[in-house]
Structure formats: C-alpha cells, structure tokens
Backbone and ligand atoms as CSV (ligand in chain L), in Angstrom:
chain,resi,resn,atom,element,x,y,z
A,1,UNK,N,N,31.363,-10.021,-8.285
A,1,UNK,CA,C,30.392,-9.490,-7.435
A,1,UNK,C,C,29.620,-10.571,-6.685
A,2,UNK,N,N,29.478,-10.362,-5.382
A,2,UNK,CA,C,28.906,-11.473,-4.640
A,2,UNK,C,C,27.265,-11.380,-4.830
A,3,UNK,N,N,26.706,-12.432,-4.582
A,3,UNK,CA,C,25.342,-12.588,-4.765
A,3,UNK,C,C,24.664,-13.192,-3.464
A,4,UNK,N,N,23.317,-13.139,-3.416
A,4,UNK,CA,C,22.517,-13.897,-2.395
A,4,UNK,C,C,21.219,-14.358,-3.218
A,5,UNK,N,N,20.602,-15.288,-2.594
A,5,UNK,CA,C,19.421,-15.926,-3.239
A,5,UNK,C,C,18.142,-15.093,-2.844
A,6,UNK,N,N,17.383,-14.704,-3.813
A,6,UNK,CA,C,16.128,-14.001,-3.726
A,6,UNK,C,C,14.962,-14.900,-4.055
A,7,UNK,N,N,14.034,-15.141,-3.126
A,7,UNK,CA,C,12.859,-15.883,-3.504
A,7,UNK,C,C,11.611,-15.075,-3.324
A,8,UNK,N,N,10.730,-15.063,-4.212
A,8,UNK,CA,C,9.434,-14.330,-4.020
A,8,UNK,C,C,8.280,-15.459,-4.177
A,9,UNK,N,N,7.562,-15.548,-3.114
A,9,UNK,CA,C,6.737,-16.607,-2.887
A,9,UNK,C,C,5.141,-16.168,-2.682
A,10,UNK,N,N,4.279,-16.732,-3.349
A,10,UNK,CA,C,2.730,-16.396,-3.035
A,10,UNK,C,C,2.153,-17.652,-2.468
A,11,UNK,N,N,0.934,-17.779,-2.094
A,11,UNK,CA,C,0.378,-18.883,-1.624
A,11,UNK,C,C,0.327,-19.982,-2.725
A,12,UNK,N,N,0.331,-19.557,-3.896
A,12,UNK,CA,C,0.033,-20.508,-5.078
A,12,UNK,C,C,1.319,-20.952,-5.670
A,13,UNK,N,N,2.401,-20.135,-5.665
A,13,UNK,CA,C,3.497,-20.555,-6.372
A,13,UNK,C,C,4.820,-19.742,-5.964
A,14,UNK,N,N,5.915,-20.304,-6.403
A,14,UNK,CA,C,7.174,-19.644,-6.251
A,14,UNK,C,C,7.368,-18.726,-7.616
A,15,UNK,N,N,7.269,-17.418,-7.402
A,15,UNK,CA,C,7.170,-16.614,-8.514
A,15,UNK,C,C,8.631,-16.304,-8.939
A,16,UNK,N,N,9.604,-16.302,-8.178
A,16,UNK,CA,C,11.042,-15.865,-8.573
A,16,UNK,C,C,11.931,-16.595,-7.599
A,17,UNK,N,N,13.098,-17.036,-8.160
A,17,UNK,CA,C,14.153,-17.648,-7.278
A,17,UNK,C,C,15.408,-17.524,-8.228
A,18,UNK,N,N,16.187,-16.588,-7.710
A,18,UNK,CA,C,17.459,-16.355,-8.447
A,18,UNK,C,C,18.549,-15.754,-7.607
A,19,UNK,N,N,19.828,-15.908,-7.961
A,19,UNK,CA,C,20.916,-15.311,-7.261
A,19,UNK,C,C,21.139,-13.917,-7.810
A,20,UNK,N,N,21.056,-13.032,-6.907
A,20,UNK,CA,C,21.077,-11.540,-7.446
A,20,UNK,C,C,22.151,-10.809,-6.601
A,21,UNK,N,N,22.537,-9.708,-7.120
A,21,UNK,CA,C,23.472,-8.882,-6.446
A,21,UNK,C,C,22.840,-7.908,-5.425
A,22,UNK,N,N,21.582,-7.438,-5.788
A,22,UNK,CA,C,20.969,-6.461,-4.904
A,22,UNK,C,C,19.484,-6.555,-5.206
A,23,UNK,N,N,18.665,-6.141,-4.165
A,23,UNK,CA,C,17.292,-6.147,-4.278
A,23,UNK,C,C,16.760,-4.845,-3.717
A,24,UNK,N,N,15.977,-4.092,-4.426
A,24,UNK,CA,C,15.500,-2.797,-3.932
A,24,UNK,C,C,13.917,-2.955,-3.767
A,25,UNK,N,N,13.413,-2.724,-2.587
A,25,UNK,CA,C,11.999,-2.804,-2.306
A,25,UNK,C,C,11.381,-1.450,-1.706
A,26,UNK,N,N,10.098,-1.360,-1.826
A,26,UNK,CA,C,9.522,-0.305,-1.030
A,26,UNK,C,C,8.925,-0.753,0.228
A,27,UNK,N,N,9.514,-0.513,1.360
A,27,UNK,CA,C,8.967,-0.935,2.593
A,27,UNK,C,C,8.115,0.111,3.106
A,28,UNK,N,N,7.247,-0.236,4.135
A,28,UNK,CA,C,6.274,0.819,4.490
A,28,UNK,C,C,6.972,2.013,5.110
A,29,UNK,N,N,8.220,1.920,5.540
A,29,UNK,CA,C,8.885,3.076,5.966
A,29,UNK,C,C,9.887,3.801,4.900
A,30,UNK,N,N,9.852,3.269,3.717
A,30,UNK,CA,C,10.569,3.891,2.624
A,30,UNK,C,C,11.397,2.806,1.895
A,31,UNK,N,N,12.160,3.275,0.873
A,31,UNK,CA,C,12.800,2.339,-0.023
A,31,UNK,C,C,14.072,1.798,0.635
A,32,UNK,N,N,14.251,0.530,0.398
A,32,UNK,CA,C,15.231,-0.203,0.993
A,32,UNK,C,C,16.201,-0.970,-0.058
A,33,UNK,N,N,17.410,-0.778,-0.064
A,33,UNK,CA,C,18.244,-1.551,-1.019
A,33,UNK,C,C,18.983,-2.606,-0.125
A,34,UNK,N,N,18.903,-3.821,-0.509
A,34,UNK,CA,C,19.576,-4.970,0.252
A,34,UNK,C,C,20.586,-5.516,-0.573
A,35,UNK,N,N,21.890,-5.489,0.040
A,35,UNK,CA,C,23.061,-6.082,-0.533
A,35,UNK,C,C,23.483,-7.387,0.159
A,36,UNK,N,N,24.300,-8.190,-0.350
A,36,UNK,CA,C,24.727,-9.358,0.411
A,36,UNK,C,C,25.229,-9.091,1.788
A,37,UNK,N,N,24.949,-9.888,2.642
A,37,UNK,CA,C,25.417,-9.831,4.066
A,37,UNK,C,C,24.802,-8.636,4.775
A,38,UNK,N,N,23.422,-8.423,4.520
A,38,UNK,CA,C,22.736,-7.373,5.085
A,38,UNK,C,C,22.334,-8.031,6.555
A,39,UNK,N,N,22.147,-7.212,7.443
A,39,UNK,CA,C,21.617,-7.718,8.773
A,39,UNK,C,C,20.218,-8.179,8.664
A,40,UNK,N,N,19.943,-9.356,9.455
A,40,UNK,CA,C,18.554,-9.885,9.334
A,40,UNK,C,C,17.519,-8.846,9.752
A,41,UNK,N,N,16.338,-8.840,9.013
A,41,UNK,CA,C,15.344,-7.980,9.219
A,41,UNK,C,C,13.945,-8.390,8.549
A,42,UNK,N,N,12.878,-7.995,9.162
A,42,UNK,CA,C,11.576,-8.233,8.481
A,42,UNK,C,C,10.861,-6.955,8.405
A,43,UNK,N,N,10.212,-6.756,7.235
A,43,UNK,CA,C,9.527,-5.518,7.041
A,43,UNK,C,C,8.200,-5.765,6.228
A,44,UNK,N,N,7.240,-5.100,6.482
A,44,UNK,CA,C,5.976,-5.097,5.492
A,44,UNK,C,C,6.302,-4.284,4.287
A,45,UNK,N,N,5.843,-4.705,3.220
A,45,UNK,CA,C,6.106,-3.939,1.942
A,45,UNK,C,C,4.893,-3.318,1.289
A,46,UNK,N,N,5.043,-2.135,0.696
A,46,UNK,CA,C,3.969,-1.444,-0.045
A,46,UNK,C,C,3.672,-2.209,-1.306
A,47,UNK,N,N,2.632,-1.794,-2.078
A,47,UNK,CA,C,2.320,-2.463,-3.255
A,47,UNK,C,C,3.090,-1.687,-4.316
A,48,UNK,N,N,4.147,-2.349,-4.862
A,48,UNK,CA,C,5.198,-1.542,-5.690
A,48,UNK,C,C,6.039,-2.611,-6.318
A,49,UNK,N,N,6.669,-2.169,-7.483
A,49,UNK,CA,C,7.609,-3.101,-8.053
A,49,UNK,C,C,8.820,-3.304,-7.270
A,50,UNK,N,N,9.370,-4.619,-7.156
A,50,UNK,CA,C,10.547,-5.037,-6.606
A,50,UNK,C,C,11.630,-5.099,-7.760
A,51,UNK,N,N,12.792,-4.386,-7.412
A,51,UNK,CA,C,13.812,-4.384,-8.417
A,51,UNK,C,C,14.975,-5.387,-8.049
A,52,UNK,N,N,15.261,-6.348,-8.915
A,52,UNK,CA,C,16.313,-7.368,-8.622
A,52,UNK,C,C,17.448,-6.957,-9.588
A,53,UNK,N,N,18.645,-6.759,-9.039
A,53,UNK,CA,C,19.795,-6.393,-9.866
A,53,UNK,C,C,20.672,-7.695,-10.001
A,54,UNK,N,N,20.959,-7.925,-11.274
A,54,UNK,CA,C,21.889,-9.088,-11.644
A,54,UNK,C,C,22.790,-8.573,-12.617
A,55,UNK,N,N,24.089,-8.505,-12.321
A,55,UNK,CA,C,25.077,-7.892,-13.078
A,55,UNK,C,C,24.538,-6.512,-13.485
A,56,UNK,N,N,24.648,-6.330,-14.801
A,56,UNK,CA,C,24.210,-5.007,-15.355
A,56,UNK,C,C,22.779,-4.728,-15.711
A,57,UNK,N,N,21.999,-5.876,-15.301
A,57,UNK,CA,C,20.609,-5.857,-15.750
A,57,UNK,C,C,19.804,-5.783,-14.568
A,58,UNK,N,N,18.374,-5.298,-14.758
A,58,UNK,CA,C,17.573,-5.254,-13.641
A,58,UNK,C,C,16.265,-6.034,-14.040
A,59,UNK,N,N,15.755,-6.637,-13.047
A,59,UNK,CA,C,14.430,-7.289,-13.285
A,59,UNK,C,C,13.409,-6.771,-12.385
A,60,UNK,N,N,12.106,-6.704,-12.964
A,60,UNK,CA,C,11.120,-5.999,-12.141
A,60,UNK,C,C,10.037,-7.066,-11.752
A,61,UNK,N,N,9.682,-7.082,-10.524
A,61,UNK,CA,C,8.587,-8.010,-10.136
A,61,UNK,C,C,7.603,-7.242,-9.545
A,62,UNK,N,N,6.259,-7.301,-9.876
A,62,UNK,CA,C,5.222,-6.627,-9.316
A,62,UNK,C,C,4.787,-7.431,-8.076
A,63,UNK,N,N,5.051,-6.865,-6.822
A,63,UNK,CA,C,4.728,-7.474,-5.560
A,63,UNK,C,C,3.583,-6.709,-4.821
A,64,UNK,N,N,2.508,-7.358,-4.595
A,64,UNK,CA,C,1.424,-6.681,-4.009
A,64,UNK,C,C,1.348,-6.774,-2.459
A,65,UNK,N,N,2.166,-6.013,-1.901
A,65,UNK,CA,C,2.225,-6.026,-0.482
A,65,UNK,C,C,3.009,-7.230,0.080
A,66,UNK,N,N,2.569,-7.644,1.289
A,66,UNK,CA,C,3.341,-8.726,1.893
A,66,UNK,C,C,4.571,-8.355,2.712
A,67,UNK,N,N,5.354,-9.297,2.893
A,67,UNK,CA,C,6.572,-9.105,3.772
A,67,UNK,C,C,7.921,-9.455,3.206
A,68,UNK,N,N,8.890,-8.783,3.600
A,68,UNK,CA,C,10.257,-9.255,3.175
A,68,UNK,C,C,11.072,-9.620,4.457
A,69,UNK,N,N,11.632,-10.909,4.371
A,69,UNK,CA,C,12.464,-11.417,5.411
A,69,UNK,C,C,13.898,-11.538,4.830
A,70,UNK,N,N,14.818,-10.661,5.472
A,70,UNK,CA,C,16.274,-10.840,5.178
A,70,UNK,C,C,16.819,-11.721,6.133
A,71,UNK,N,N,17.234,-12.918,5.620
A,71,UNK,CA,C,17.905,-13.949,6.494
A,71,UNK,C,C,19.521,-13.973,6.213
A,72,UNK,N,N,20.138,-14.572,7.009
A,72,UNK,CA,C,21.587,-14.756,6.798
A,72,UNK,C,C,21.962,-15.227,5.344
A,73,UNK,N,N,21.299,-16.219,4.982
A,73,UNK,CA,C,21.580,-16.947,3.762
A,73,UNK,C,C,20.733,-16.476,2.540
A,74,UNK,N,N,19.606,-15.790,2.754
A,74,UNK,CA,C,18.751,-15.401,1.634
A,74,UNK,C,C,17.733,-14.365,2.077
A,75,UNK,N,N,17.017,-13.973,0.962
A,75,UNK,CA,C,15.960,-12.929,1.221
A,75,UNK,C,C,14.685,-13.513,0.643
A,76,UNK,N,N,13.613,-13.522,1.448
A,76,UNK,CA,C,12.359,-14.191,1.166
A,76,UNK,C,C,11.364,-13.195,1.127
A,77,UNK,N,N,10.626,-12.982,0.003
A,77,UNK,CA,C,9.353,-12.101,-0.038
A,77,UNK,C,C,8.219,-12.905,-0.140
A,78,UNK,N,N,7.311,-12.611,0.743
A,78,UNK,CA,C,6.058,-13.424,0.795
A,78,UNK,C,C,4.857,-12.484,0.474
A,79,UNK,N,N,4.106,-12.700,-0.468
A,79,UNK,CA,C,3.025,-11.732,-0.865
A,79,UNK,C,C,1.822,-12.488,-1.307
A,80,UNK,N,N,0.739,-11.865,-1.102
A,80,UNK,CA,C,-0.622,-12.591,-1.524
A,80,UNK,C,C,-0.573,-12.754,-3.109
A,81,UNK,N,N,0.025,-11.795,-3.860
A,81,UNK,CA,C,0.087,-11.969,-5.276
A,81,UNK,C,C,1.416,-11.391,-5.805
A,82,UNK,N,N,1.856,-11.834,-6.759
A,82,UNK,CA,C,3.212,-11.217,-7.367
A,82,UNK,C,C,3.215,-11.846,-8.810
A,83,UNK,N,N,3.890,-10.985,-9.671
A,83,UNK,CA,C,4.058,-11.405,-11.023
A,83,UNK,C,C,5.421,-10.816,-11.502
A,84,UNK,N,N,6.081,-11.668,-12.348
A,84,UNK,CA,C,7.212,-11.227,-13.049
A,84,UNK,C,C,6.678,-10.280,-14.177
A,85,UNK,N,N,7.582,-9.288,-14.663
A,85,UNK,CA,C,7.180,-8.407,-15.652
A,85,UNK,C,C,6.656,-9.112,-16.874
A,86,UNK,N,N,7.397,-10.136,-17.269
A,86,UNK,CA,C,6.998,-10.887,-18.502
A,86,UNK,C,C,5.622,-11.598,-18.439
A,87,UNK,N,N,5.217,-11.968,-17.316
A,87,UNK,CA,C,3.877,-12.586,-17.110
A,87,UNK,C,C,2.645,-11.625,-16.921
A,88,UNK,N,N,2.958,-10.479,-16.861
A,88,UNK,CA,C,1.952,-9.466,-16.672
A,88,UNK,C,C,0.985,-9.293,-17.940
A,89,UNK,N,N,-0.323,-9.373,-17.810
A,89,UNK,CA,C,-1.113,-9.120,-18.967
A,89,UNK,C,C,-1.462,-7.587,-18.900
A,90,UNK,N,N,-0.851,-6.807,-19.761
A,90,UNK,CA,C,-0.944,-5.337,-19.859
A,90,UNK,C,C,-2.399,-4.883,-20.049
A,91,UNK,N,N,-3.127,-5.485,-20.940
A,91,UNK,CA,C,-4.380,-4.838,-21.244
A,91,UNK,C,C,-5.287,-5.205,-20.013
A,92,UNK,N,N,-5.085,-6.308,-19.305
A,92,UNK,CA,C,-5.831,-6.679,-18.103
A,92,UNK,C,C,-5.582,-5.527,-17.044
A,93,UNK,N,N,-4.172,-5.155,-16.912
A,93,UNK,CA,C,-3.896,-4.312,-16.014
A,93,UNK,C,C,-4.436,-2.828,-16.278
A,94,UNK,N,N,-4.474,-2.457,-17.619
A,94,UNK,CA,C,-5.119,-1.156,-17.974
A,94,UNK,C,C,-6.605,-1.159,-17.582
A,95,UNK,N,N,-7.245,-2.401,-17.926
A,95,UNK,CA,C,-8.617,-2.338,-17.544
A,95,UNK,C,C,-8.959,-2.311,-16.141
A,96,UNK,N,N,-8.066,-2.946,-15.319
A,96,UNK,CA,C,-8.283,-2.921,-13.814
A,96,UNK,C,C,-8.021,-1.478,-13.341
A,97,UNK,N,N,-7.080,-0.826,-13.989
A,97,UNK,CA,C,-6.776,0.676,-13.464
A,97,UNK,C,C,-7.895,1.515,-13.868
A,98,UNK,N,N,-8.571,1.394,-15.094
A,98,UNK,CA,C,-9.667,2.193,-15.454
A,98,UNK,C,C,-10.793,1.930,-14.519
A,99,UNK,N,N,-11.081,0.678,-14.343
A,99,UNK,CA,C,-12.206,0.277,-13.459
A,99,UNK,C,C,-12.023,0.879,-12.029
A,100,UNK,N,N,-10.839,0.786,-11.530
A,100,UNK,CA,C,-10.590,1.304,-10.119
A,100,UNK,C,C,-10.812,2.922,-10.103
A,101,UNK,N,N,-10.330,3.542,-11.232
A,101,UNK,CA,C,-10.454,5.045,-11.283
A,101,UNK,C,C,-11.913,5.324,-11.367
A,102,UNK,N,N,-12.643,4.625,-12.186
A,102,UNK,CA,C,-14.121,4.895,-12.256
A,102,UNK,C,C,-14.793,4.793,-10.955
A,103,UNK,N,N,-14.371,3.676,-10.213
A,103,UNK,CA,C,-15.068,3.488,-8.930
A,103,UNK,C,C,-14.652,4.629,-7.914
A,104,UNK,N,N,-13.399,5.017,-8.020
A,104,UNK,CA,C,-12.944,6.075,-7.018
A,104,UNK,C,C,-13.687,7.447,-7.317
A,105,UNK,N,N,-13.945,7.545,-8.641
A,105,UNK,CA,C,-14.666,8.880,-9.100
A,105,UNK,C,C,-16.136,8.944,-8.529
A,106,UNK,N,N,-16.724,7.743,-8.334
A,106,UNK,CA,C,-17.986,7.753,-7.794
A,106,UNK,C,C,-18.021,7.862,-6.293
A,107,UNK,N,N,-19.285,8.408,-5.652
A,107,UNK,CA,C,-19.191,8.505,-4.296
A,107,UNK,C,C,-19.569,7.133,-3.798
A,108,UNK,N,N,-18.597,6.596,-3.133
A,108,UNK,CA,C,-18.762,5.140,-2.591
A,108,UNK,C,C,-18.575,5.142,-1.014
A,109,UNK,N,N,-18.953,4.015,-0.549
A,109,UNK,CA,C,-18.740,3.786,0.901
A,109,UNK,C,C,-17.142,3.739,1.099
A,110,UNK,N,N,-16.665,3.933,2.255
A,110,UNK,CA,C,-15.252,4.003,2.601
A,110,UNK,C,C,-14.571,2.649,2.179
A,111,UNK,N,N,-15.363,1.468,2.566
A,111,UNK,CA,C,-14.759,0.230,2.265
A,111,UNK,C,C,-14.587,-0.095,0.881
A,112,UNK,N,N,-15.489,0.389,-0.052
A,112,UNK,CA,C,-15.445,0.188,-1.445
A,112,UNK,C,C,-14.391,1.134,-2.007
A,113,UNK,N,N,-14.343,2.349,-1.488
A,113,UNK,CA,C,-13.186,3.306,-1.918
A,113,UNK,C,C,-11.873,2.733,-1.596
A,114,UNK,N,N,-11.793,2.077,-0.339
A,114,UNK,CA,C,-10.376,1.462,-0.075
A,114,UNK,C,C,-10.182,0.370,-1.069
A,115,UNK,N,N,-11.112,-0.494,-1.349
A,115,UNK,CA,C,-10.816,-1.617,-2.102
A,115,UNK,C,C,-10.350,-1.027,-3.580
A,116,UNK,N,N,-11.135,-0.067,-3.996
A,116,UNK,CA,C,-10.684,0.520,-5.412
A,116,UNK,C,C,-9.333,1.138,-5.358
A,117,UNK,N,N,-8.989,1.743,-4.235
A,117,UNK,CA,C,-7.672,2.367,-4.187
A,117,UNK,C,C,-6.551,1.309,-4.205
A,118,UNK,N,N,-6.755,0.165,-3.489
A,118,UNK,CA,C,-5.852,-0.906,-3.500
A,118,UNK,C,C,-5.680,-1.617,-4.938
A,119,UNK,N,N,-6.853,-1.783,-5.642
A,119,UNK,CA,C,-6.938,-2.245,-6.959
A,119,UNK,C,C,-6.163,-1.427,-7.876
A,120,UNK,N,N,-6.316,0.032,-7.683
A,120,UNK,CA,C,-5.604,0.976,-8.497
A,120,UNK,C,C,-4.099,0.835,-8.302
A,121,UNK,N,N,-3.673,0.756,-6.999
A,121,UNK,CA,C,-2.266,0.526,-6.736
A,121,UNK,C,C,-1.588,-0.780,-7.410
A,122,UNK,N,N,-2.509,-1.856,-7.335
A,122,UNK,CA,C,-1.828,-3.070,-7.919
A,122,UNK,C,C,-1.759,-2.888,-9.439
A,123,UNK,N,N,-2.840,-2.271,-10.054
A,123,UNK,CA,C,-2.790,-2.111,-11.437
A,123,UNK,C,C,-1.573,-1.122,-11.934
A,124,UNK,N,N,-1.360,0.011,-11.205
A,124,UNK,CA,C,-0.160,0.936,-11.456
A,124,UNK,C,C,1.033,0.119,-11.301
A,125,UNK,N,N,1.159,-0.668,-10.243
A,125,UNK,CA,C,2.467,-1.385,-9.989
A,125,UNK,C,C,2.758,-2.343,-11.031
A,126,UNK,N,N,1.654,-3.101,-11.720
A,126,UNK,CA,C,1.891,-4.030,-12.676
A,126,UNK,C,C,2.306,-3.298,-13.987
A,127,UNK,N,N,1.750,-2.210,-14.303
A,127,UNK,CA,C,2.110,-1.475,-15.470
A,127,UNK,C,C,3.531,-0.823,-15.249
A,128,UNK,N,N,3.984,-0.357,-14.105
A,128,UNK,CA,C,5.251,0.008,-13.876
A,128,UNK,C,C,6.283,-1.104,-14.042
A,129,UNK,N,N,6.036,-2.346,-13.605
A,129,UNK,CA,C,6.858,-3.424,-13.593
A,129,UNK,C,C,7.124,-3.803,-15.036
A,130,UNK,N,N,6.112,-3.626,-15.923
A,130,UNK,CA,C,6.366,-3.897,-17.392
A,130,UNK,C,C,7.202,-2.833,-18.128
A,131,UNK,N,N,6.858,-1.431,-17.648
A,131,UNK,CA,C,7.463,-0.336,-18.347
A,131,UNK,C,C,8.820,0.028,-17.860
A,132,UNK,N,N,9.133,-0.359,-16.625
A,132,UNK,CA,C,10.360,0.253,-16.161
A,132,UNK,C,C,11.635,-0.258,-16.610
A,133,UNK,N,N,11.566,-1.456,-17.299
A,133,UNK,CA,C,12.681,-2.196,-17.786
A,133,UNK,C,C,13.781,-1.142,-18.346
L,1,ATP,P1,P,-8.186,-7.998,-11.819
L,1,ATP,O1,O,-9.305,-6.967,-11.506
L,1,ATP,O2,O,-7.688,-7.688,-13.230
L,1,ATP,O3,O,-8.500,-9.343,-11.489
L,1,ATP,P2,P,-6.733,-7.756,-9.438
L,1,ATP,O4,O,-5.763,-6.654,-8.948
L,1,ATP,O5,O,-8.023,-7.629,-8.685
L,1,ATP,O6,O,-6.958,-7.584,-10.943
L,1,ATP,P3,P,-5.521,-9.847,-7.921
L,1,ATP,O7,O,-6.769,-10.097,-6.997
L,1,ATP,O8,O,-4.442,-8.871,-7.408
L,1,ATP,O9,O,-6.155,-9.131,-9.247
L,1,ATP,O10,O,-4.909,-11.126,-8.525
L,1,ATP,C1,C,-5.652,-12.345,-8.826
L,1,ATP,C2,C,-4.679,-13.199,-9.549
L,1,ATP,O11,O,-4.618,-12.715,-10.912
L,1,ATP,C3,C,-3.271,-13.382,-9.038
L,1,ATP,O12,O,-2.893,-14.661,-9.310
L,1,ATP,C4,C,-2.519,-12.403,-9.883
L,1,ATP,O13,O,-1.180,-12.774,-9.993
L,1,ATP,C5,C,-3.172,-12.403,-11.245
L,1,ATP,N1,N,-3.295,-11.260,-11.994
L,1,ATP,C6,C,-4.051,-10.100,-11.736
L,1,ATP,N2,N,-3.878,-9.153,-12.719
L,1,ATP,C7,C,-2.915,-9.622,-13.563
L,1,ATP,C8,C,-2.191,-9.176,-14.746
L,1,ATP,N3,N,-2.615,-7.960,-15.125
L,1,ATP,N4,N,-1.327,-9.962,-15.311
L,1,ATP,C9,C,-1.176,-11.144,-14.869
L,1,ATP,N5,N,-1.594,-11.675,-13.799
L,1,ATP,C10,C,-2.604,-10.870,-13.100
C-alpha cells in the first residue's frame, strides 16, 4: 500500500510526523479523505479529530482548527494546538468541557459565549480523540 508523509505542526512543536496510507479530516466544507497522489489543495479545518490510517490501524490526533495543505510530496496540517490521543489529559478535558458548558448555560455576552463554545468544541474533540480508537 503506498504512503505519504503526514506532518501536524503547531507554533510550539511538531506533534506528528509519519508515513500514512490515508488521512481523514473535517474541513469547513465537510469531511475529506486524502489518499496518496491527491491533487494539491489548501483548506481550513474544523475543531475535530484527524484520523491517520496506517495499515490496519487508525491514529487519532485532536487538531484545533488551523489549515491543511496537500502538497505533491506530503500533507501538512498547521494548527494553533494539537495533541496525539496518548498525550491528552482526559480529566483536564472533562473539566474544560464542564466549565464551558457551565458558561454556556449562563447568560453571557456574545464574545464570552463564543469563547465558551470554542472551548467546548476543543474539549469534545480531545475526548473523542482518546475514545475513538
Ligand atoms: P484548558 O481550559 O484545559 O486549558 P483549553 O482548550 O483552553 O483547555 P488550549 O488553549 O486549547 O486549552 O491549549 C493550551 C495548551 O494546553 C496547548 O498546548 C494544548 O495542547 C494543551 N492542552 C489543553 N488541554 C489539554 C489536554 N486535555 N490534554 C493535553 N494537553 C492539553
């Protein structure tokens, strides 16, 4: 099975760098599955787990927005924050989820409600990345 290099990079570090058979992401326009030799493309991403397929196994990486660039030789995902499933602190994500839900339940200014909504999406995506294996 042919492969391509997948890199997931944040301003702080390279979170992921492996040869994979396929990557599945949630672009703003919907889910996208990228196979080797895909045409070049750039798309913004939603806050959602990225699935990397290697042979018969899947790896999930929580990617918090950002962009995916499909190049001839590799796929690069650039995001403000991203974590491999194994690096996710589950209790921290649960606490962040509860905190965001509490804030959303209160009457808040739009800007605070938006921040809480994004925090909620990050927490849910982290929990899904751990659970989806
Ligand atoms: P929290 O409220 O728990 O800080 P957050 O969604 O506000 O969560 P971010 O601003 O997205 O956190 O991330 C700040 C840094 O902390 C990033 O480097 C991110 O990778 C890391 N991080 C956040 N939550 C977790 C988690 N549950 N497990 C591992 N790393 C995390």
